[in-house]
Wavefront OBJ file of the C-alpha trace (Angstrom):
o trace
v 58.431 27.169 251.700
v 60.366 23.899 251.278
v 59.571 20.245 251.614
v 59.907 18.765 255.122
v 63.323 17.737 256.396
v 64.938 14.483 255.163
v 64.087 12.747 258.433
v 60.381 13.351 257.978
v 58.227 10.306 257.137
v 56.594 12.283 254.309
v 59.897 13.488 252.814
v 59.531 14.257 249.085
v 56.138 12.539 248.910
v 53.596 14.000 246.498
v 49.949 12.941 246.419
v 47.953 13.043 243.172
v 44.160 12.917 243.499
v 42.461 11.670 240.339
v 43.170 9.053 237.691
v 41.789 10.600 234.529
v 43.977 12.101 231.767
v 45.314 14.929 233.949
v 45.886 12.821 237.059
v 47.651 10.013 235.204
v 49.774 12.431 233.174
v 50.974 14.474 236.149
v 51.642 11.336 238.217
v 53.827 9.948 235.414
v 55.788 13.211 235.147
v 56.257 13.491 238.913
v 57.599 9.946 239.161
v 59.942 10.597 236.212
v 61.234 13.665 238.079
v 62.448 11.357 240.844
v 59.770 12.187 243.387
v 57.978 9.731 245.628
v 54.376 9.702 244.398
v 51.163 8.264 245.784
v 48.311 8.516 243.280
v 44.692 7.734 244.090
v 41.651 7.050 241.931
v 39.807 4.672 239.653
v 41.579 4.868 236.269
v 39.458 6.634 233.630
v 36.368 6.370 235.830
v 34.567 9.406 234.405
v 35.242 8.386 230.821
v 34.136 4.806 231.429
v 31.167 5.322 233.751
v 29.726 8.810 233.173
v 30.004 9.269 229.410
v 27.502 7.575 227.116
v 28.250 4.491 225.078
v 28.836 5.524 221.464
v 30.164 8.980 222.353
v 32.928 10.382 220.145
v 35.605 12.758 221.382
v 35.325 16.303 220.089
v 39.114 16.578 219.801
v 41.117 15.112 216.926
v 43.363 12.049 217.433
v 46.494 14.236 217.607
v 44.878 16.244 220.422
v 43.806 13.136 222.361
v 47.156 12.033 223.789
v 47.903 11.880 227.494
v 51.208 13.517 228.383
v 54.062 11.098 229.069
v 57.578 11.971 230.223
v 58.999 9.867 227.394
v 57.926 8.899 223.890
v 55.901 5.813 223.058
v 52.721 6.356 225.069
v 50.397 8.203 222.723
v 47.058 7.022 221.383
v 48.669 5.729 218.184
v 51.290 3.828 220.231
v 48.523 2.086 222.152
v 46.736 1.146 218.945
v 49.945 -0.343 217.505
v 50.546 -2.279 220.720
v 47.118 -3.934 220.715
v 46.754 -4.265 216.955
v 43.968 -1.711 216.464
v 43.771 0.741 213.595
v 44.761 4.135 214.929
v 42.472 7.065 214.099
v 44.236 9.738 212.034
v 43.677 13.262 210.806
v 40.088 14.245 211.503
v 38.905 10.716 212.312
v 36.657 10.532 215.333
v 37.945 8.898 218.512
v 35.347 6.646 220.210
v 35.153 7.092 223.970
v 35.581 3.340 224.414
v 38.923 3.439 222.558
v 40.096 6.454 224.523
v 39.165 4.786 227.807
v 41.129 1.639 226.925
v 44.084 3.817 225.957
v 43.990 5.650 229.290
v 43.851 2.360 231.216
v 46.866 1.098 229.237
v 48.731 4.348 229.957
v 48.067 3.828 233.663
v 49.341 0.247 233.597
v 52.482 1.304 231.736
v 53.420 4.512 233.560
v 51.385 4.715 236.782
v 51.330 1.098 238.033
v 51.544 2.416 241.605
v 48.025 3.877 241.400
v 45.947 3.108 244.505
v 42.165 2.613 244.210
v 41.367 4.134 247.631
v 39.631 7.488 247.735
v 41.034 10.493 249.540
v 38.181 11.640 251.782
v 39.803 14.470 253.737
v 42.814 16.765 253.449
v 43.876 19.173 256.169
v 46.900 21.422 256.087
v 49.175 21.115 259.101
v 49.385 24.179 261.372
v 52.965 24.712 260.217
v 51.660 25.097 256.658
v 54.401 22.937 255.101
v 52.572 19.612 254.839
v 49.143 17.973 254.779
v 47.326 15.274 256.710
v 45.264 13.012 254.447
v 42.622 10.431 255.283
v 41.664 7.596 252.919
v 38.414 5.699 252.535
v 40.272 2.680 253.933
v 40.819 4.581 257.203
v 44.544 5.133 256.644
v 45.820 8.529 257.742
v 49.195 9.814 256.553
v 51.083 13.012 255.807
v 52.341 14.420 252.528
v 54.484 17.356 251.566
v 52.478 18.265 248.462
v 49.090 17.544 246.900
v 48.024 17.834 243.271
v 44.268 17.979 242.701
v 43.483 16.389 239.340
v 39.983 15.158 240.052
v 38.558 16.205 236.697
v 34.898 17.216 236.536
v 33.961 15.487 239.785
v 31.872 17.763 241.985
v 31.386 20.458 239.326
v 28.240 19.309 237.496
v 25.962 22.328 237.075
v 22.158 22.198 237.084
v 20.287 25.521 236.738
v 18.427 26.419 239.917
v 15.118 26.713 238.091
v 15.209 23.007 237.210
v 15.963 21.792 240.713
v 12.295 21.935 241.734
v 11.975 18.670 239.788
v 14.445 16.889 242.071
v 14.495 18.280 245.625
v 16.824 15.464 246.704
v 19.153 15.954 243.762
v 19.152 14.861 240.124
v 19.180 11.148 239.265
v 18.896 9.069 236.125
v 15.746 7.408 237.471
v 13.836 10.542 238.461
v 12.357 13.492 236.591
v 15.670 15.342 236.337
v 19.233 14.238 235.685
v 22.553 15.731 234.644
v 24.257 14.478 231.494
v 27.127 13.101 233.614
v 24.731 10.584 235.168
v 24.202 8.597 231.969
v 26.622 5.933 230.788
v 24.066 4.725 228.239
v 21.451 7.002 226.708
v 19.429 3.946 225.674
v 18.348 3.684 229.324
v 16.007 6.628 228.630
v 14.400 4.874 225.666
v 10.633 4.804 225.980
v 10.477 8.104 227.869
v 9.841 11.540 226.395
v 12.943 13.597 227.168
v 13.661 17.319 227.049
v 17.380 18.068 226.784
v 18.423 21.479 228.108
v 21.695 22.794 226.687
v 23.540 23.669 223.483
v 26.937 22.040 223.915
v 28.400 18.789 222.659
v 26.996 16.753 225.551
v 23.479 18.088 224.881
v 23.508 17.613 221.125
v 25.366 14.305 221.024
v 23.361 12.924 223.940
v 20.134 13.869 222.155
v 21.365 12.277 218.924
v 22.335 9.057 220.699
v 18.964 8.903 222.425
v 17.123 9.538 219.144
v 19.169 6.831 217.414
v 18.231 4.427 220.208
v 14.558 5.056 219.492
v 13.912 7.713 222.114
v 11.560 10.682 221.825
v 13.694 13.766 222.416
v 13.679 17.544 221.930
v 16.409 20.102 222.702
v 15.955 23.595 224.127
v 18.693 26.173 224.530
v 18.825 29.666 225.954
v 21.248 30.739 223.221
v 21.830 29.832 219.609
v 22.469 26.206 218.757
v 25.462 25.978 216.462
v 27.905 23.487 215.023
v 31.590 23.812 214.216
v 32.791 24.233 210.654
v 34.003 21.163 208.802
v 37.785 20.947 208.256
v 38.728 23.045 205.249
v 40.457 21.466 202.281
v 43.349 23.211 200.572
v 45.538 26.000 202.019
v 44.487 27.693 205.264
v 45.059 31.307 206.176
v 44.999 30.558 209.890
v 47.181 28.103 211.816
v 45.780 24.800 213.043
v 45.147 24.286 216.750
v 43.955 21.187 218.638
v 40.407 22.582 218.410
v 40.404 24.020 214.894
v 42.129 26.657 212.743
v 42.279 30.141 214.257
v 45.030 32.496 215.368
v 43.393 32.980 218.772
v 43.059 29.244 219.419
v 46.605 28.618 218.227
v 47.974 31.287 220.584
v 46.062 29.999 223.635
v 47.058 26.401 222.940
v 50.722 27.216 222.295
v 51.289 29.842 224.998
v 49.027 29.063 227.966
v 51.556 30.691 230.313
v 50.897 34.033 228.590
v 47.179 33.747 229.376
v 47.974 34.562 233.032
v 49.144 38.057 232.056
v 45.664 39.058 230.889
v 43.378 41.031 233.237
v 41.257 38.859 235.519
v 37.904 39.689 233.964
v 39.250 39.179 230.447
v 40.446 35.697 231.399
v 37.096 34.782 232.927
v 35.270 35.999 229.830
v 37.556 34.059 227.487
v 37.199 30.861 229.522
v 33.427 31.205 229.276
v 33.188 32.205 225.621
v 36.105 30.611 223.760
v 35.292 27.054 222.727
v 31.884 27.626 224.281
v 28.765 25.529 223.764
v 28.536 24.065 220.264
v 28.334 20.739 218.507
v 31.189 19.214 216.536
v 31.021 19.604 212.760
v 30.496 15.876 212.286
v 27.471 15.916 214.589
v 25.393 18.261 212.422
v 24.003 15.526 210.084
v 22.843 13.551 213.132
v 21.051 16.428 214.844
v 20.349 19.483 212.666
v 17.118 18.867 210.761
v 16.780 15.473 212.452
v 15.865 16.509 215.997
v 13.597 19.327 217.151
v 16.163 21.960 218.160
v 14.697 25.042 219.831
v 17.239 27.893 219.937
v 16.689 31.101 221.865
v 14.375 29.352 224.319
v 15.348 30.330 227.875
v 13.445 28.644 230.678
v 10.471 30.521 232.083
v 8.732 28.126 234.491
v 9.268 24.553 235.645
v 6.830 22.444 237.642
v 5.856 18.866 238.399
v 2.495 17.529 237.300
v 1.998 13.973 238.475
v 4.712 11.830 236.932
v 5.730 14.466 234.394
v 7.780 17.626 234.234
v 6.161 20.643 232.626
v 8.664 23.170 231.289
v 7.712 26.502 229.758
v 10.248 28.375 227.626
v 10.263 31.585 225.670
v 9.644 31.240 221.953
v 11.306 33.131 219.118
v 8.012 34.846 218.242
v 7.820 36.420 221.706
v 5.315 33.912 223.060
v 5.938 30.776 225.088
v 6.227 27.089 224.399
v 5.266 24.335 226.845
v 6.794 20.868 227.094
v 5.263 18.054 229.161
v 7.842 15.259 229.352
v 8.773 12.181 231.338
v 12.328 13.388 231.974
v 14.483 16.510 231.766
v 18.158 16.005 230.956
v 20.289 18.964 232.047
v 23.270 18.965 229.692
v 24.285 22.278 231.207
v 27.967 21.686 231.715
v 30.213 22.201 234.698
v 30.944 25.134 236.992
v 34.098 25.219 239.101
v 33.375 25.687 242.797
v 35.847 24.477 245.393
v 32.876 23.648 247.605
v 32.295 20.719 245.251
v 35.633 19.187 246.294
v 34.405 17.635 249.523
v 37.792 16.069 250.272
v 39.298 19.514 250.916
v 38.607 20.525 254.508
v 36.703 23.803 254.940
v 39.790 25.367 256.529
v 41.956 24.390 253.559
v 39.408 25.645 251.026
v 39.329 28.969 252.876
v 43.100 29.329 252.330
v 42.783 29.041 248.541
v 42.349 32.396 246.796
v 39.807 32.173 243.989
v 38.894 34.037 240.818
v 35.304 33.577 239.714
v 35.164 30.287 241.601
v 38.423 29.008 240.047
v 41.540 28.710 242.217
v 43.976 31.521 241.462
v 47.217 29.809 240.429
v 50.818 30.929 240.184
v 53.129 30.291 237.227
v 53.763 26.737 238.441
v 50.016 26.030 238.842
v 50.289 26.243 242.613
v 47.533 27.760 244.725
v 47.785 30.282 247.544
v 47.824 27.335 249.987
v 51.519 26.349 249.888
v 52.017 22.834 248.555
v 48.570 22.558 246.909
v 48.424 22.423 243.095
v 45.467 22.234 240.704
v 45.326 20.957 237.133
v 42.657 20.372 234.499
v 39.423 22.365 234.489
v 40.157 24.310 237.739
v 43.284 25.717 236.044
v 41.348 27.172 233.099
v 40.920 30.670 234.554
v 44.696 30.933 235.005
v 45.987 29.146 231.893
v 43.163 29.236 229.384
v 40.291 27.165 228.006
v 42.534 24.395 226.681
v 42.886 23.187 230.270
v 39.359 21.810 229.751
v 40.615 19.372 227.103
v 42.960 16.386 226.987
v 45.531 18.318 224.953
v 46.164 20.535 227.992
v 47.880 17.670 229.824
v 51.122 18.300 227.940
v 51.625 21.789 229.329
v 50.113 21.217 232.765
v 51.903 18.005 233.720
v 55.399 19.175 232.851
v 54.750 22.554 234.500
v 53.562 21.050 237.794
v 56.329 18.427 237.891
v 58.959 21.155 237.473
v 57.385 23.323 240.182
v 57.055 20.480 242.694
v 60.608 19.266 242.027
v 61.950 22.806 242.489
v 60.130 23.144 245.803
v 61.479 19.772 246.916
v 65.033 20.836 246.097
v 64.812 24.283 247.706
l 1 2 3 4 5 6 7 8 9 10 11 12 13 14 15 16 17 18 19 20 21 22 23 24 25 26 27 28 29 30 31 32 33 34 35 36 37 38 39 40 41 42 43 44 45 46 47 48 49 50 51 52 53 54 55 56 57 58 59 60 61 62 63 64 65 66 67 68 69 70 71 72 73 74 75 76 77 78 79 80 81 82 83 84 85 86 87 88 89 90 91 92 93 94 95 96 97 98 99 100 101 102 103 104 105 106 107 108 109 110 111 112 113 114 115 116 117 118 119 120 121 122 123 124 125 126 127 128 129 130 131 132 133 134 135 136 137 138 139 140 141 142 143 144 145 146 147 148 149 150 151 152 153 154 155 156 157 158 159 160 161 162 163 164 165 166 167 168 169 170 171 172 173 174 175 176 177 178 179 180 181 182 183 184 185 186 187 188 189 190 191 192 193 194 195 196 197 198 199 200 201 202 203 204 205 206 207 208 209 210 211 212 213 214 215 216 217 218 219 220 221 222 223 224 225 226 227 228 229 230 231 232 233 234 235 236 237 238 239 240 241 242 243 244 245 246 247 248 249 250 251 252 253 254 255 256 257 258 259 260 261 262 263 264 265 266 267 268 269 270 271 272 273 274 275 276 277 278 279 280 281 282 283 284 285 286 287 288 289 290 291 292 293 294 295 296 297 298 299 300 301 302 303 304 305 306 307 308 309 310 311 312 313 314 315 316 317 318 319 320 321 322 323 324 325 326 327 328 329 330 331 332 333 334 335 336 337 338 339 340 341 342 343 344 345 346 347 348 349 350 351 352 353 354 355 356 357 358 359 360 361 362 363 364 365 366 367 368 369 370 371 372 373 374 375 376 377 378 379 380 381 382 383 384 385 386 387 388 389 390 391 392 393 394 395 396 397 398 399 400 401 402 403 404 405 406 407 408
């Protein structure tokens, strides 16, 4: 399948949907490859508007660089440009700094970004191009589409909790998802039960506690924290997410991850780098907050203006919580149904594996001309596609695949 003929109005045009780390990185690489690119999105929207003030990135500074087609656009380069002290080694990266860096990256390398939203994509009957509709009402055609919309549409709330919010979770109601809070201090004055064991649960709870909130954490599994960086010689190589041979291999050779059996890949995506708090978060949470491990949900109900949640207890009994708000810090689950801009017919053409799109070696889907990057690519290329450091592999890989298709 090749790009449309030279006389076509959408000749060599590639659309990128999303303006977070993956969207900006792939748009920069595509433009550097000589392709005509239209990119859509609000730069760093999720990082600016859905992550809490005071949050710190779990990744180290060296693993927090967007991928650029040429040198000079890393986090440290931005800090030098604006006169800020660049974080180094195992320094923490504040979300506010990372957001400013991403916005600078966009201005430098993706100045053609358009703020309109793509609201609908249909594949043409011929199968070699797409019709796209924007929120502005513009309709146009494109030869290729790269979906880099980040976590949008994938927020997961356990079904048992949804009885608290029949119309959907919200920051103002009894139930919300962690992605709906740009400032945990907004929950100050309310008793809050945080459900989850990952970084968003533990850091969100710590931020709320530090703002004067009354908060407890419950988790189905064990609550754990990463090990602090070791001093002296290491027996395992360093990876962007810590020292381990397995992490090093998955970070360095994501293309080899595709050769593993399907069910092995799905298990690794779920378990490797699974729910845990960063090592530096332990002093702010462990022994400071009530953390209830091994407490799966039993029953959930509304009683007046409160939520009443019953969980299992470690002694075999139950524990009951009556709170003003339940915060579901329960992560994200890939489901193409959450990408409302893909028409039902187009979604039906995309082969999936455990909800993830099944991708070829160039990160293309079974719908010709449709690529996915970021979290949806994790089941094909490994868990590092969930983190910023994955932009380096993904962006260059997609740009090469799209350019090859354009030249065929």
